[in-house]
SEGURO-944154 format. One record per residue (C-alpha): residue number from 1; residue in one letter; z, x, y. Coordinates in Angstrom, 2 decimals. Layout:
+------+---------+---------+---------+---------+
: voke : drenlum :      zz :      xx :      yy :
+------+---------+---------+---------+---------+
:  NUM :       A :       Z :       X :       Y :
...
+------+---------+---------+---------+---------+
This chain:
+------+---------+---------+---------+---------+
: voke : drenlum :      zz :      xx :      yy :
+------+---------+---------+---------+---------+
:    1 :       M : -144.13 :   91.21 : -153.63 :
:    2 :       T : -144.95 :   89.55 : -156.95 :
:    3 :       A : -148.36 :   88.04 : -157.68 :
:    4 :       S : -146.92 :   84.53 : -157.36 :
:    5 :       D : -145.30 :   85.42 : -154.02 :
:    6 :       S : -148.60 :   86.84 : -152.78 :
:    7 :       T : -150.48 :   83.71 : -153.83 :
:    8 :       A : -147.92 :   81.48 : -152.12 :
:    9 :       A : -148.17 :   83.53 : -148.91 :
:   10 :       I : -151.98 :   83.32 : -148.90 :
:   11 :       E : -151.90 :   79.58 : -149.51 :
:   12 :       A : -149.41 :   79.17 : -146.64 :
:   13 :       V : -151.74 :   81.06 : -144.30 :
:   14 :       F : -154.66 :   78.97 : -145.53 :
:   15 :       R : -152.85 :   75.73 : -144.77 :
:   16 :       I : -152.09 :   76.91 : -141.24 :
:   17 :       E : -155.72 :   77.88 : -140.66 :
:   18 :       F : -157.28 :   75.01 : -142.64 :
:   19 :       A : -158.10 :   72.61 : -139.80 :
:   20 :       R : -159.54 :   75.36 : -137.60 :
:   21 :       L : -161.53 :   76.75 : -140.51 :
:   22 :       V : -163.00 :   73.40 : -141.59 :
:   23 :       G : -163.65 :   72.45 : -137.96 :
:   24 :       G : -165.48 :   75.69 : -137.20 :
:   25 :       L : -167.50 :   75.52 : -140.40 :
:   26 :       A : -168.35 :   71.84 : -139.83 :
:   27 :       R : -169.77 :   72.71 : -136.41 :
:   28 :       F : -171.72 :   75.53 : -138.08 :
:   29 :       V : -173.17 :   73.58 : -141.04 :
:   30 :       G : -173.13 :   70.04 : -139.62 :
:   31 :       D : -171.47 :   68.51 : -142.70 :
:   32 :       V : -167.71 :   67.93 : -143.04 :
:   33 :       G : -167.76 :   67.73 : -146.84 :
:   34 :       L : -169.75 :   70.95 : -147.18 :
:   35 :       A : -167.46 :   72.65 : -144.68 :
:   36 :       E : -164.42 :   71.81 : -146.78 :
:   37 :       D : -166.08 :   73.10 : -149.95 :
:   38 :       I : -166.95 :   76.39 : -148.26 :
:   39 :       A : -163.42 :   76.71 : -146.89 :
:   40 :       Q : -162.07 :   76.41 : -150.43 :
:   41 :       E : -164.48 :   79.12 : -151.58 :
:   42 :       A : -163.23 :   81.39 : -148.79 :
:   43 :       L : -159.68 :   80.81 : -150.03 :
:   44 :       L : -160.69 :   81.94 : -153.53 :
:   45 :       D : -162.06 :   85.16 : -152.05 :
:   46 :       A : -158.80 :   85.70 : -150.16 :
:   47 :       L : -156.77 :   85.17 : -153.34 :
:   48 :       V : -158.79 :   87.94 : -155.01 :
:   49 :       Q : -159.13 :   90.44 : -152.15 :
:   50 :       W : -155.97 :   90.22 : -150.04 :
:   51 :       P : -153.48 :   91.22 : -152.78 :
:   52 :       E : -155.60 :   94.34 : -153.47 :
:   53 :       Q : -156.72 :   95.29 : -149.95 :
:   54 :       G : -154.00 :   93.83 : -147.75 :
:   55 :       T : -153.83 :   90.80 : -145.49 :
:   56 :       P : -156.23 :   91.15 : -142.54 :
:   57 :       R : -154.84 :   91.42 : -139.01 :
:   58 :       N : -156.51 :   88.11 : -138.15 :
:   59 :       P : -156.55 :   85.98 : -141.34 :
:   60 :       G : -158.22 :   83.03 : -139.64 :
:   61 :       A : -161.12 :   85.13 : -138.37 :
:   62 :       W : -161.50 :   86.74 : -141.81 :
:   63 :       L : -161.70 :   83.33 : -143.49 :
:   64 :       M : -164.18 :   82.07 : -140.89 :
:   65 :       A : -166.41 :   85.12 : -141.31 :
:   66 :       V : -166.41 :   84.79 : -145.08 :
:   67 :       G : -167.02 :   81.05 : -144.83 :
:   68 :       K : -170.00 :   81.47 : -142.54 :
:   69 :       R : -171.45 :   84.14 : -144.78 :
:   70 :       K : -171.15 :   81.77 : -147.73 :
:   71 :       A : -172.80 :   79.01 : -145.70 :
:   72 :       I : -175.74 :   81.26 : -144.92 :
:   73 :       D : -175.99 :   82.25 : -148.57 :
:   74 :       R : -176.17 :   78.58 : -149.49 :
:   75 :       F : -178.91 :   77.94 : -146.98 :
:   76 :       R : -180.86 :   80.93 : -148.23 :
:   77 :       R : -180.83 :   79.40 : -151.69 :
:   78 :       D : -182.10 :   76.13 : -150.35 :
:   79 :       R : -185.79 :   75.45 : -150.73 :
:   80 :       N : -185.84 :   74.09 : -147.20 :
:   81 :       L : -184.47 :   77.30 : -145.76 :
:   82 :       T : -186.51 :   77.19 : -142.58 :
:   83 :       A : -185.50 :   73.63 : -141.75 :
:   84 :       K : -181.85 :   74.44 : -142.40 :
:   85 :       Y : -181.89 :   77.40 : -140.02 :
:   86 :       E : -183.56 :   75.27 : -137.35 :
:   87 :       T : -180.69 :   72.79 : -137.76 :
:   88 :       L : -178.17 :   75.57 : -137.22 :
:   89 :       G : -179.92 :   76.44 : -133.95 :
:   90 :       R : -178.11 :   78.55 : -131.44 :
:   91 :       D : -174.76 :   78.03 : -133.19 :
:   92 :       Q : -175.93 :   80.35 : -135.96 :
:   93 :       Q : -173.97 :   83.57 : -136.13 :
:   94 :       P : -176.15 :   86.68 : -136.58 :
:   95 :       P : -175.99 :   87.70 : -140.24 :
:   96 :       E : -175.11 :   91.27 : -139.35 :
:   97 :       M : -172.04 :   90.02 : -137.42 :
:   98 :       V : -170.87 :   88.08 : -140.44 :
:   99 :       S : -171.41 :   90.84 : -142.95 :
:  100 :       S : -169.94 :   93.52 : -140.71 :
:  101 :       A : -166.39 :   92.17 : -141.16 :
:  102 :       P : -165.06 :   94.15 : -144.12 :
:  103 :       P : -162.07 :   92.85 : -146.04 :
:  104 :       G : -158.80 :   93.74 : -144.35 :
:  105 :       T : -160.22 :   93.72 : -140.82 :
:  106 :       S : -160.10 :   91.09 : -138.11 :
:  107 :       G : -163.80 :   90.33 : -138.31 :
:  108 :       Y : -165.57 :   87.82 : -136.08 :
:  109 :       V : -163.35 :   86.07 : -133.54 :
:  110 :       E : -164.26 :   82.40 : -133.37 :
:  111 :       D : -164.67 :   80.74 : -129.97 :
:  112 :       H : -163.59 :   77.20 : -129.16 :
:  113 :       V : -161.28 :   76.99 : -132.17 :
:  114 :       D : -159.11 :   74.29 : -130.62 :
:  115 :       D : -162.20 :   72.31 : -129.61 :
:  116 :       D : -163.30 :   72.39 : -133.25 :
:  117 :       V : -159.97 :   70.92 : -134.38 :
:  118 :       L : -160.33 :   68.14 : -131.83 :
:  119 :       R : -163.90 :   67.44 : -132.94 :
:  120 :       L : -162.72 :   67.31 : -136.53 :
:  121 :       M : -160.06 :   64.75 : -135.63 :
:  122 :       F : -162.61 :   62.54 : -133.91 :
:  123 :       V : -164.91 :   62.73 : -136.94 :
:  124 :       A : -162.12 :   62.00 : -139.44 :
:  125 :       C : -160.94 :   59.04 : -137.33 :
:  126 :       H : -164.37 :   57.52 : -136.70 :
:  127 :       P : -164.22 :   53.72 : -136.33 :
:  128 :       I : -166.86 :   53.22 : -139.05 :
:  129 :       L : -164.16 :   54.12 : -141.58 :
:  130 :       P : -161.45 :   51.70 : -142.74 :
:  131 :       I : -157.95 :   52.55 : -141.51 :
:  132 :       A : -156.82 :   53.78 : -144.94 :
:  133 :       A : -159.84 :   56.09 : -145.14 :
:  134 :       R : -159.27 :   57.46 : -141.64 :
:  135 :       T : -155.65 :   58.24 : -142.41 :
:  136 :       S : -156.38 :   59.90 : -145.75 :
:  137 :       L : -159.29 :   61.93 : -144.39 :
:  138 :       T : -157.29 :   63.06 : -141.36 :
:  139 :       L : -154.39 :   64.15 : -143.55 :
:  140 :       R : -156.82 :   66.04 : -145.78 :
:  141 :       L : -159.03 :   67.75 : -143.21 :
:  142 :       V : -156.75 :   68.14 : -140.20 :
:  143 :       G : -153.35 :   68.07 : -141.84 :
:  144 :       G : -154.41 :   70.24 : -144.76 :
:  145 :       L : -152.56 :   68.07 : -147.29 :
:  146 :       T : -153.84 :   67.99 : -150.85 :
:  147 :       T : -154.97 :   64.72 : -152.42 :
:  148 :       A : -151.86 :   64.87 : -154.61 :
:  149 :       E : -149.61 :   65.14 : -151.53 :
:  150 :       I : -151.39 :   62.24 : -149.82 :
:  151 :       A : -151.09 :   60.15 : -152.97 :
:  152 :       R : -147.34 :   60.85 : -153.14 :
:  153 :       A : -146.92 :   59.97 : -149.47 :
:  154 :       Y : -148.50 :   56.55 : -149.97 :
:  155 :       V : -147.36 :   56.03 : -153.57 :
:  156 :       E : -150.91 :   55.63 : -154.82 :
:  157 :       P : -152.78 :   57.11 : -157.79 :
:  158 :       E : -154.29 :   60.48 : -156.96 :
:  159 :       A : -157.68 :   59.31 : -158.26 :
:  160 :       T : -157.64 :   56.42 : -155.77 :
:  161 :       V : -156.98 :   58.76 : -152.84 :
:  162 :       K : -159.62 :   61.21 : -154.04 :
:  163 :       Q : -162.27 :   58.50 : -154.26 :
:  164 :       R : -161.31 :   57.13 : -150.86 :
:  165 :       I : -161.76 :   60.55 : -149.24 :
:  166 :       L : -165.08 :   61.11 : -151.02 :
:  167 :       R : -166.37 :   57.72 : -149.86 :
:  168 :       A : -165.26 :   58.48 : -146.31 :
:  169 :       K : -167.17 :   61.77 : -146.29 :
:  170 :       R : -170.28 :   60.04 : -147.63 :
:  171 :       M : -170.05 :   57.33 : -144.98 :
:  172 :       I : -169.79 :   59.93 : -142.23 :
:  173 :       A : -172.74 :   61.88 : -143.63 :
:  174 :       K : -174.87 :   58.76 : -144.11 :
:  175 :       A : -174.14 :   57.53 : -140.59 :
:  176 :       G : -175.03 :   60.93 : -139.13 :
:  177 :       V : -171.79 :   61.11 : -137.16 :
:  178 :       A : -172.12 :   63.91 : -134.62 :
:  179 :       F : -169.56 :   66.70 : -134.79 :
:  180 :       E : -168.46 :   66.37 : -131.20 :
:  181 :       V : -165.83 :   64.98 : -128.87 :
:  182 :       P : -167.46 :   61.85 : -127.46 :
:  183 :       E : -167.68 :   61.19 : -123.75 :
:  184 :       G : -167.14 :   58.21 : -121.48 :
:  185 :       D : -166.61 :   54.81 : -123.04 :
:  186 :       D : -167.23 :   56.16 : -126.53 :
:  187 :       R : -164.44 :   58.69 : -126.08 :
:  188 :       A : -162.03 :   55.97 : -124.98 :
:  189 :       A : -162.94 :   53.91 : -128.06 :
:  190 :       R : -162.65 :   56.88 : -130.42 :
:  191 :       L : -159.47 :   58.25 : -128.85 :
:  192 :       G : -157.76 :   54.99 : -129.64 :
:  193 :       S : -158.68 :   55.43 : -133.30 :
:  194 :       V : -157.35 :   59.01 : -133.34 :
:  195 :       L : -154.04 :   57.98 : -131.82 :
:  196 :       E : -153.78 :   54.96 : -134.09 :
:  197 :       V : -154.15 :   57.06 : -137.23 :
:  198 :       V : -151.52 :   59.56 : -136.06 :
:  199 :       Y : -149.20 :   56.67 : -135.12 :
:  200 :       L : -149.62 :   54.97 : -138.51 :
:  201 :       M : -149.07 :   58.26 : -140.27 :
:  202 :       F : -145.84 :   58.85 : -138.39 :
:  203 :       N : -144.59 :   55.31 : -138.99 :
:  204 :       E : -145.18 :   55.64 : -142.73 :
:  205 :       G : -143.03 :   58.76 : -142.71 :
:  206 :       Y : -140.37 :   57.21 : -140.48 :
:  207 :       S : -139.96 :   54.03 : -142.54 :
:  208 :       A : -141.71 :   54.36 : -145.88 :
:  209 :       T : -143.31 :   51.13 : -147.06 :
:  210 :       S : -142.58 :   51.86 : -150.71 :
:  211 :       G : -140.98 :   54.32 : -153.07 :
:  212 :       S : -137.41 :   55.55 : -153.45 :
:  213 :       D : -137.07 :   57.38 : -150.13 :
:  214 :       W : -136.43 :   55.49 : -146.90 :
:  215 :       T : -138.05 :   58.23 : -144.84 :
:  216 :       R : -140.61 :   60.98 : -145.50 :
:  217 :       P : -139.79 :   63.68 : -142.95 :
:  218 :       S : -142.68 :   65.94 : -143.98 :
:  219 :       L : -145.17 :   63.18 : -143.16 :
:  220 :       C : -143.49 :   62.64 : -139.79 :
:  221 :       A : -143.67 :   66.37 : -139.11 :
:  222 :       E : -147.39 :   66.47 : -139.88 :
:  223 :       A : -148.10 :   63.47 : -137.64 :
:  224 :       L : -146.04 :   65.03 : -134.85 :
:  225 :       R : -147.98 :   68.27 : -135.18 :
:  226 :       L : -151.29 :   66.41 : -134.95 :
:  227 :       G : -150.02 :   64.42 : -131.96 :
:  228 :       R : -149.08 :   67.62 : -130.18 :
:  229 :       V : -152.56 :   69.01 : -130.89 :
:  230 :       V : -154.25 :   65.97 : -129.34 :
:  231 :       A : -151.95 :   66.02 : -126.29 :
:  232 :       A : -152.54 :   69.75 : -125.74 :
:  233 :       L : -156.31 :   69.48 : -126.14 :
:  234 :       M : -156.64 :   66.35 : -123.99 :
:  235 :       P : -154.17 :   67.01 : -121.15 :
:  236 :       G : -155.59 :   64.28 : -118.94 :
:  237 :       E : -155.06 :   61.41 : -121.42 :
:  238 :       P : -151.77 :   59.59 : -120.65 :
:  239 :       E : -151.55 :   57.78 : -123.98 :
:  240 :       A : -151.93 :   61.04 : -125.91 :
:  241 :       H : -148.79 :   62.27 : -124.15 :
:  242 :       G : -147.15 :   58.88 : -124.59 :
:  243 :       L : -147.63 :   59.02 : -128.36 :
:  244 :       A : -146.39 :   62.61 : -128.48 :
:  245 :       A : -143.28 :   61.59 : -126.53 :
:  246 :       L : -142.64 :   58.64 : -128.84 :
:  247 :       M : -142.84 :   60.81 : -131.95 :
:  248 :       E : -140.63 :   63.51 : -130.41 :
:  249 :       F : -137.92 :   60.93 : -129.67 :
:  250 :       Q : -138.16 :   59.25 : -133.05 :
:  251 :       S : -138.22 :   62.58 : -134.89 :
:  252 :       S : -135.02 :   63.59 : -133.12 :
:  253 :       R : -133.17 :   60.85 : -135.05 :
:  254 :       L : -134.64 :   61.47 : -138.51 :
:  255 :       S : -131.75 :   63.43 : -140.01 :
:  256 :       A : -129.24 :   60.85 : -138.75 :
:  257 :       R : -131.17 :   57.95 : -140.34 :
:  258 :       R : -130.05 :   58.98 : -143.83 :
:  259 :       G : -126.57 :   59.30 : -145.24 :
:  260 :       P : -125.30 :   61.99 : -147.65 :
:  261 :       D : -126.99 :   60.33 : -150.62 :
:  262 :       G : -130.19 :   59.47 : -148.75 :
:  263 :       E : -129.12 :   55.90 : -148.06 :
:  264 :       P : -130.41 :   54.26 : -144.83 :
:  265 :       V : -128.22 :   54.48 : -141.73 :
:  266 :       L : -129.09 :   51.92 : -139.04 :
:  267 :       L : -129.41 :   52.91 : -135.38 :
:  268 :       N : -126.05 :   51.67 : -134.12 :
:  269 :       D : -124.24 :   53.35 : -137.03 :
:  270 :       Q : -125.83 :   56.79 : -136.63 :
:  271 :       D : -123.89 :   59.90 : -135.69 :
:  272 :       R : -125.64 :   60.73 : -132.42 :
:  273 :       R : -124.35 :   64.27 : -132.54 :
:  274 :       R : -126.94 :   64.82 : -135.26 :
:  275 :       W : -129.82 :   63.88 : -132.99 :
:  276 :       D : -132.05 :   66.87 : -132.23 :
:  277 :       R : -131.65 :   67.63 : -128.52 :
:  278 :       L : -134.65 :   69.98 : -128.46 :
:  279 :       L : -136.97 :   67.22 : -129.65 :
:  280 :       I : -135.44 :   64.86 : -127.11 :
:  281 :       R : -136.17 :   67.35 : -124.32 :
:  282 :       R : -139.72 :   67.71 : -125.55 :
:  283 :       G : -140.07 :   63.94 : -125.50 :
:  284 :       L : -138.83 :   63.75 : -121.92 :
:  285 :       V : -141.32 :   66.43 : -120.85 :
:  286 :       A : -144.18 :   64.51 : -122.49 :
:  287 :       L : -143.05 :   61.26 : -120.85 :
:  288 :       D : -142.89 :   63.01 : -117.47 :
:  289 :       R : -146.46 :   64.12 : -118.09 :
:  290 :       V : -147.52 :   60.48 : -118.36 :
:  291 :       E : -145.90 :   59.76 : -115.02 :
:  292 :       S : -147.60 :   62.75 : -113.40 :
:  293 :       L : -151.06 :   61.60 : -114.46 :
:  294 :       D : -151.21 :   58.06 : -113.11 :
:  295 :       G : -147.83 :   56.47 : -113.79 :
:  296 :       T : -149.42 :   53.65 : -115.79 :
:  297 :       K : -147.79 :   53.26 : -119.18 :
:  298 :       G : -149.85 :   52.16 : -122.15 :
:  299 :       P : -148.44 :   50.90 : -125.46 :
:  300 :       Y : -147.39 :   54.33 : -126.74 :
:  301 :       A : -145.81 :   55.41 : -123.46 :
:  302 :       L : -143.90 :   52.12 : -123.23 :
:  303 :       Q : -142.56 :   52.58 : -126.75 :
:  304 :       A : -141.61 :   56.13 : -125.79 :
:  305 :       A : -139.76 :   54.81 : -122.75 :
:  306 :       I : -137.84 :   52.44 : -125.03 :
:  307 :       A : -136.98 :   55.31 : -127.37 :
:  308 :       A : -135.87 :   57.35 : -124.36 :
:  309 :       C : -133.35 :   54.63 : -123.47 :
:  310 :       H : -131.76 :   55.05 : -126.89 :
:  311 :       T : -131.62 :   58.84 : -126.67 :
:  312 :       A : -129.99 :   58.62 : -123.23 :
:  313 :       A : -127.01 :   56.71 : -124.63 :
:  314 :       V : -124.19 :   58.93 : -125.82 :
:  315 :       R : -122.70 :   55.97 : -127.69 :
:  316 :       A : -124.43 :   52.87 : -129.03 :
:  317 :       D : -122.37 :   50.77 : -126.60 :
:  318 :       D : -123.83 :   52.74 : -123.68 :
:  319 :       T : -127.40 :   51.62 : -124.42 :
:  320 :       D : -129.17 :   50.00 : -121.47 :
:  321 :       W : -130.30 :   46.92 : -123.37 :
:  322 :       P : -131.46 :   44.92 : -120.30 :
:  323 :       R : -133.82 :   47.82 : -119.49 :
:  324 :       I : -135.10 :   47.79 : -123.07 :
:  325 :       V : -135.69 :   44.03 : -122.88 :
:  326 :       A : -137.75 :   44.57 : -119.72 :
:  327 :       L : -139.79 :   47.35 : -121.35 :
:  328 :       Y : -140.51 :   45.17 : -124.38 :
:  329 :       G : -141.67 :   42.49 : -121.96 :
:  330 :       E : -144.18 :   44.97 : -120.50 :
:  331 :       L : -145.24 :   46.03 : -123.98 :
:  332 :       A : -145.80 :   42.39 : -124.96 :
:  333 :       E : -148.19 :   42.05 : -122.03 :
:  334 :       V : -150.32 :   45.13 : -122.75 :
:  335 :       A : -150.16 :   45.00 : -126.57 :
:  336 :       P : -148.96 :   41.58 : -127.69 :
:  337 :       S : -148.02 :   41.23 : -131.35 :
:  338 :       P : -145.42 :   39.38 : -133.44 :
:  339 :       I : -143.73 :   42.70 : -134.24 :
:  340 :       V : -143.28 :   43.45 : -130.54 :
:  341 :       H : -141.80 :   39.98 : -130.03 :
:  342 :       L : -139.44 :   40.52 : -132.97 :
:  343 :       N : -138.25 :   43.82 : -131.52 :
:  344 :       R : -137.79 :   42.19 : -128.13 :
:  345 :       A : -135.68 :   39.49 : -129.79 :
:  346 :       V : -133.38 :   42.17 : -131.18 :
:  347 :       A : -133.07 :   43.71 : -127.71 :
:  348 :       V : -132.34 :   40.29 : -126.22 :
:  349 :       S : -129.59 :   39.74 : -128.78 :
:  350 :       M : -127.97 :   43.04 : -127.82 :
:  351 :       A : -128.27 :   42.37 : -124.10 :
:  352 :       Y : -127.48 :   38.66 : -123.93 :
:  353 :       G : -125.82 :   37.71 : -127.22 :
:  354 :       P : -126.90 :   37.03 : -130.83 :
:  355 :       Q : -127.68 :   33.35 : -130.25 :
:  356 :       A : -130.23 :   34.19 : -127.55 :
:  357 :       G : -131.96 :   36.56 : -129.96 :
:  358 :       L : -131.73 :   34.10 : -132.85 :
:  359 :       D : -133.51 :   31.42 : -130.81 :
:  360 :       L : -136.45 :   33.78 : -130.31 :
:  361 :       V : -136.51 :   34.79 : -133.98 :
:  362 :       D : -136.51 :   31.14 : -135.03 :
:  363 :       Q : -139.59 :   30.63 : -132.87 :
:  364 :       L : -141.31 :   33.49 : -134.69 :
:  365 :       C : -140.36 :   32.01 : -138.04 :
:  366 :       A : -141.78 :   28.65 : -137.01 :
:  367 :       S : -145.08 :   30.25 : -135.99 :
:  368 :       G : -145.64 :   31.71 : -139.47 :
:  369 :       A : -147.30 :   34.77 : -137.92 :
:  370 :       I : -145.32 :   37.32 : -139.93 :
:  371 :       D : -143.84 :   35.23 : -142.72 :
:  372 :       R : -144.36 :   38.05 : -145.25 :
:  373 :       Y : -142.72 :   40.69 : -143.07 :
:  374 :       H : -139.35 :   41.57 : -144.58 :
:  375 :       L : -137.77 :   42.73 : -141.31 :
:  376 :       L : -138.20 :   39.25 : -139.83 :
:  377 :       Y : -135.67 :   37.96 : -142.34 :
:  378 :       G : -133.53 :   41.07 : -142.15 :
:  379 :       V : -133.18 :   40.57 : -138.39 :
:  380 :       R : -132.56 :   36.86 : -138.80 :
:  381 :       G : -129.89 :   37.56 : -141.41 :
:  382 :       D : -128.18 :   40.01 : -139.08 :
:  383 :       L : -128.13 :   37.51 : -136.22 :
:  384 :       L : -126.98 :   34.65 : -138.42 :
:  385 :       E : -124.11 :   36.81 : -139.64 :
:  386 :       K : -123.12 :   37.60 : -136.05 :
:  387 :       V : -122.96 :   33.92 : -135.08 :
:  388 :       G : -120.82 :   33.11 : -138.12 :
:  389 :       R : -123.44 :   31.53 : -140.41 :
:  390 :       S : -122.73 :   33.89 : -143.30 :
:  391 :       D : -124.16 :   31.87 : -146.20 :
:  392 :       E : -127.49 :   31.49 : -144.41 :
:  393 :       A : -127.38 :   35.19 : -143.55 :
:  394 :       A : -126.98 :   36.13 : -147.21 :
:  395 :       T : -130.02 :   34.02 : -148.10 :
:  396 :       E : -132.12 :   35.78 : -145.47 :
:  397 :       F : -131.01 :   39.24 : -146.57 :
:  398 :       R : -132.00 :   38.43 : -150.15 :
:  399 :       R : -135.34 :   37.10 : -148.98 :
:  400 :       A : -135.93 :   40.31 : -147.01 :
:  401 :       A : -135.00 :   42.41 : -150.05 :
:  402 :       S : -137.53 :   40.54 : -152.18 :
:  403 :       L : -140.33 :   41.34 : -149.73 :
:  404 :       T : -139.85 :   45.07 : -149.21 :
:  405 :       R : -141.27 :   47.62 : -151.66 :
:  406 :       N : -138.94 :   50.38 : -150.49 :
:  407 :       E : -136.13 :   50.84 : -152.98 :
:  408 :       S : -133.61 :   52.25 : -150.49 :
:  409 :       E : -134.20 :   49.36 : -148.15 :
:  410 :       Q : -133.89 :   46.89 : -151.00 :
:  411 :       R : -130.47 :   48.27 : -151.90 :
:  412 :       L : -129.33 :   48.11 : -148.28 :
:  413 :       L : -130.43 :   44.49 : -147.87 :
:  414 :       E : -128.94 :   43.42 : -151.20 :
:  415 :       A : -125.64 :   45.05 : -150.22 :
:  416 :       R : -125.68 :   43.17 : -146.93 :
:  417 :       A : -126.38 :   39.93 : -148.77 :
:  418 :       E : -123.45 :   40.56 : -151.09 :
:  419 :       K : -121.16 :   41.32 : -148.17 :
:  420 :       A : -122.26 :   38.22 : -146.23 :
:  421 :       S : -121.76 :   35.91 : -149.22 :
:  422 :       G : -118.44 :   37.52 : -150.20 :
+------+---------+---------+---------+---------+
């Protein structure tokens, strides 16, 4: 193996272990920012020692042992050493246990690793942080993405993302956010924030708001992984399983959403043979889990149920649109929003004819609630075209194209405008 291959392999292992490592160190030192710094130092040691001495049998335990030793060394250098050790309390690992893990051995085996990942997610998604900060910090600490990767995902300057993450860490430290999974009402409030960040992350990957690519599958994959972690670590939370189911179903269609040249392919035009049946089965299992808990569907589970209707149809014409209309009606009751009403209007048009859907869309347009949302005009253009009002449809497609920042979507809408006006 070449030096570059060895470095790449070590960095791959580090990314896999990153969330567990930062989570365990954050519980140990009580500071998320410091934990990340120490984790990076442990990686540097691995890059030096593993190529010479071999990869340890348990890389994660090796990194944790080295990280904790470095944390203790830092505290020893601190003038307030006594106070620091009192803060560590009973979580402190005996120094001899840390130092007894020689390079190339498994070292100290960390307890409650998964709990630490969950705690880290709740810290990164704390409601005191703005949504953008929660998402960036979660991608960095739990997803293991670099600031450059996060910046590319959201088409932002790397310096902007870096400063956002730094500010988020400072806010968490200043507020004294406890490194724990909250209980009772606080857990319910914080869980919603965790799920929201994962949901937003997935949506950005599924339909990119800007840039040249219509989808970002790697971002979807990271959100799906995080959603699976939450569902596995909180088995009694129906909405955690609902969100996991939704992302499994949506992920199953990702490859079919793009044509040979990366151009967007709309749902009814997709080759359903390309849908991933394994992900669909995983989605059905997660949705069954919701039913087994209490049967009550929250917003994520209802969206998953809608997605399940699509995956059940072998052909687009087989879709149970009346069922989807009913599910959107339930969703509008538990999580009302103009976007939900727009999606319901599309379902109504498929179930009961384009004019019925157009009437609902016109009501949304009159309300002005989402007058800067490009899909409002894209949907209206589609329905106008179906009822034979082609010139008006072309105008709406052009208006939609002017509002989106995604280049692939712009091209699709402009092509539809050209076709409608032709």
